[in-house]
C-alpha positions as CSV (number, residue, x, y, z in Angstrom):
1,X,-40.2,-8.4,47.6
2,X,-38.7,-5.1,48.5
3,X,-36.0,-4.0,46.1
4,X,-32.9,-2.3,47.6
5,X,-33.5,0.7,45.3
6,X,-37.0,1.3,46.6
7,X,-35.8,0.9,50.2
8,X,-32.9,3.3,49.7
9,X,-35.2,5.9,48.0
10,X,-37.7,5.6,50.8
11,X,-35.0,6.0,53.4
12,X,-33.6,9.1,51.6
13,X,-37.1,10.7,51.5
14,X,-37.6,9.9,55.2
15,X,-34.2,11.4,56.1
16,X,-35.0,14.5,54.1
17,X,-38.3,15.0,55.9
18,X,-36.7,14.6,59.2
19,X,-33.8,17.0,58.4
20,X,-36.2,19.6,57.1
21,X,-38.5,19.1,60.0
22,X,-35.9,19.3,62.7
23,X,-34.3,22.3,61.0
24,X,-37.8,23.9,60.9
25,X,-38.2,23.3,64.7
26,X,-34.8,24.8,65.4
27,X,-35.4,27.8,63.1
28,X,-38.9,28.4,64.5
29,X,-37.5,28.5,68.0
30,X,-34.6,30.7,67.2
31,X,-36.1,33.0,64.5
32,X,-39.8,33.4,64.9
33,X,-41.5,34.4,61.7
34,X,-43.3,37.7,61.6
35,X,-45.9,36.7,59.0
36,X,-46.8,33.3,60.3
37,X,-46.0,33.7,64.0
38,X,-44.0,31.4,66.1
39,X,-46.8,28.9,66.6
40,X,-47.5,28.5,62.9
41,X,-43.8,27.8,62.2
42,X,-43.7,25.2,65.0
43,X,-46.8,23.5,63.6
44,X,-45.2,23.2,60.1
45,X,-42.0,21.9,61.6
46,X,-43.9,19.3,63.7
47,X,-45.8,18.2,60.6
48,X,-42.5,17.7,58.8
49,X,-41.0,15.7,61.6
50,X,-44.1,13.6,61.8
51,X,-44.0,13.0,58.1
52,X,-40.4,12.0,58.3
53,X,-41.1,9.6,61.1
54,X,-44.0,8.1,59.2
55,X,-41.7,7.7,56.1
56,X,-39.0,6.0,58.2
57,X,-41.4,3.6,59.8
58,X,-43.3,2.9,56.6
59,X,-40.2,2.7,54.3
60,X,-39.9,-1.1,54.6
61,X,-43.4,-1.4,53.1
62,X,-42.8,0.8,50.1
63,X,-42.2,-1.2,46.9
64,X,-43.5,-4.5,48.3
65,X,-45.6,-6.5,45.9
66,X,-49.0,-7.9,46.8
67,X,-49.2,-11.6,47.3
68,X,-50.1,-13.4,44.1
69,X,-53.0,-15.7,44.4
70,X,-53.0,-18.7,42.1
71,X,-56.1,-19.0,39.9
72,X,-58.3,-22.0,40.3
73,X,-56.8,-25.1,38.7
74,X,-53.3,-23.9,38.9
75,X,-51.4,-26.3,41.2
76,X,-47.8,-27.4,41.5
77,X,-48.7,-30.6,39.6
78,X,-50.5,-28.7,36.8
79,X,-47.5,-26.4,36.5
80,X,-45.1,-29.4,36.3
81,X,-47.2,-31.0,33.5
82,X,-47.2,-27.7,31.7
83,X,-43.4,-27.4,32.1
84,X,-43.0,-30.8,30.5
85,X,-45.3,-29.9,27.6
86,X,-43.6,-26.5,27.1
87,X,-40.2,-28.1,26.8
88,X,-41.4,-31.2,25.1
89,X,-44.3,-32.1,22.8
90,X,-45.8,-28.6,22.4
91,X,-42.2,-27.2,21.8
92,X,-43.0,-23.7,23.2
93,X,-39.4,-23.4,24.3
94,X,-38.4,-23.5,20.6
95,X,-39.6,-20.0,20.2
96,X,-39.8,-18.6,23.8
97,X,-36.5,-20.1,25.0
98,X,-35.7,-22.8,27.6
99,X,-36.4,-20.5,30.5
100,X,-39.2,-18.6,28.8
101,X,-37.1,-15.5,28.5
102,X,-37.8,-15.1,24.7
103,X,-35.8,-15.4,21.5
104,X,-35.9,-13.8,18.1
105,X,-38.9,-15.9,17.3
106,X,-41.0,-15.4,20.5
107,X,-41.4,-12.9,23.3
108,X,-40.2,-13.1,26.9
109,X,-42.8,-14.8,29.1
110,X,-41.1,-14.1,32.4
111,X,-41.5,-10.4,32.6
112,X,-44.7,-8.5,33.3
113,X,-45.1,-7.1,29.8
114,X,-47.8,-8.9,27.8
115,X,-48.0,-8.2,24.1
116,X,-51.4,-9.8,23.6
117,X,-53.5,-9.4,26.8
118,X,-53.2,-8.8,30.5
119,X,-51.2,-11.8,31.6
120,X,-54.1,-13.4,33.5
121,X,-54.3,-17.2,33.5
122,X,-57.6,-17.2,31.4
123,X,-56.0,-14.8,28.9
124,X,-53.0,-17.2,28.5
125,X,-55.4,-20.2,28.1
126,X,-57.2,-18.2,25.3
127,X,-53.9,-17.2,23.6
128,X,-52.5,-20.8,23.7
129,X,-55.8,-22.2,22.4
130,X,-56.2,-19.7,19.5
131,X,-52.6,-18.7,18.9
132,X,-51.4,-15.4,17.4
133,X,-51.9,-14.6,13.7
134,X,-49.0,-13.0,11.9
135,X,-51.2,-9.9,11.6
136,X,-51.7,-9.7,15.4
137,X,-48.0,-10.4,16.1
138,X,-45.8,-7.4,16.8
139,X,-43.0,-8.9,14.6
140,X,-45.2,-10.6,12.0
141,X,-44.4,-14.1,13.3
142,X,-47.4,-16.2,14.2
143,X,-47.8,-18.5,17.2
144,X,-49.5,-21.7,16.3
145,X,-52.8,-22.7,18.0
146,X,-52.2,-25.3,20.7
147,X,-48.5,-25.5,20.0
148,X,-46.6,-27.1,17.2
149,X,-48.1,-30.5,17.9
150,X,-51.8,-30.0,18.8
151,X,-52.5,-30.5,22.5
152,X,-55.9,-31.1,24.1
153,X,-57.8,-28.7,26.4
154,X,-56.3,-30.1,29.6
155,X,-52.8,-29.8,28.2
156,X,-53.6,-26.3,27.0
157,X,-54.6,-25.4,30.6
158,X,-51.4,-27.0,31.9
159,X,-49.2,-25.1,29.5
160,X,-51.1,-21.9,30.5
161,X,-50.5,-22.6,34.2
162,X,-46.8,-23.0,33.5
163,X,-46.6,-19.8,31.5
164,X,-48.6,-18.0,34.1
165,X,-46.2,-19.2,36.8
166,X,-43.2,-17.9,34.7
167,X,-44.8,-14.4,34.4
168,X,-45.6,-14.2,38.1
169,X,-42.4,-15.8,39.4
170,X,-44.3,-18.6,41.0
171,X,-43.1,-21.6,39.0
172,X,-43.5,-24.2,41.8
173,X,-40.0,-23.6,43.3
174,X,-38.1,-25.6,40.7
175,X,-35.2,-24.2,38.7
176,X,-35.9,-23.4,35.1
177,X,-32.3,-23.9,33.9
């Protein structure tokens, strides 16, 4: 989704290009340059105007994110099962918080910053399966393998699907609170 900040910045850049370009056209018509000649000045001004128009027309596209494609096996129902495990039996919420936004004991899972990997679904499956040792942890706090109550492979994949959905903002449309 396009943020208002990126749209405003793109619009300012576009207006700047247009202002400089139109100013260049006016100046090249009124005060021809001896070194470049009138035609060269006009060419530069036309390029600036064209750049400004391109920026104005393209500014709604600046800052937009690519569509996130769900990995195979990640469905709304898998995410729902993972949500129940995250908040229930596996007790992931005990360390990562109810909404997955992190606590003193566990990192935020909703942002795009991953402490142990790239945030891909398969990496999350691996991390839930094998845990994090206290030596790997940035704060010296381990994450248990397969949660506080061991869960099977299917449940690991479901929890990973839910965690993946938190990190991509694609949690199946249901509120986390």
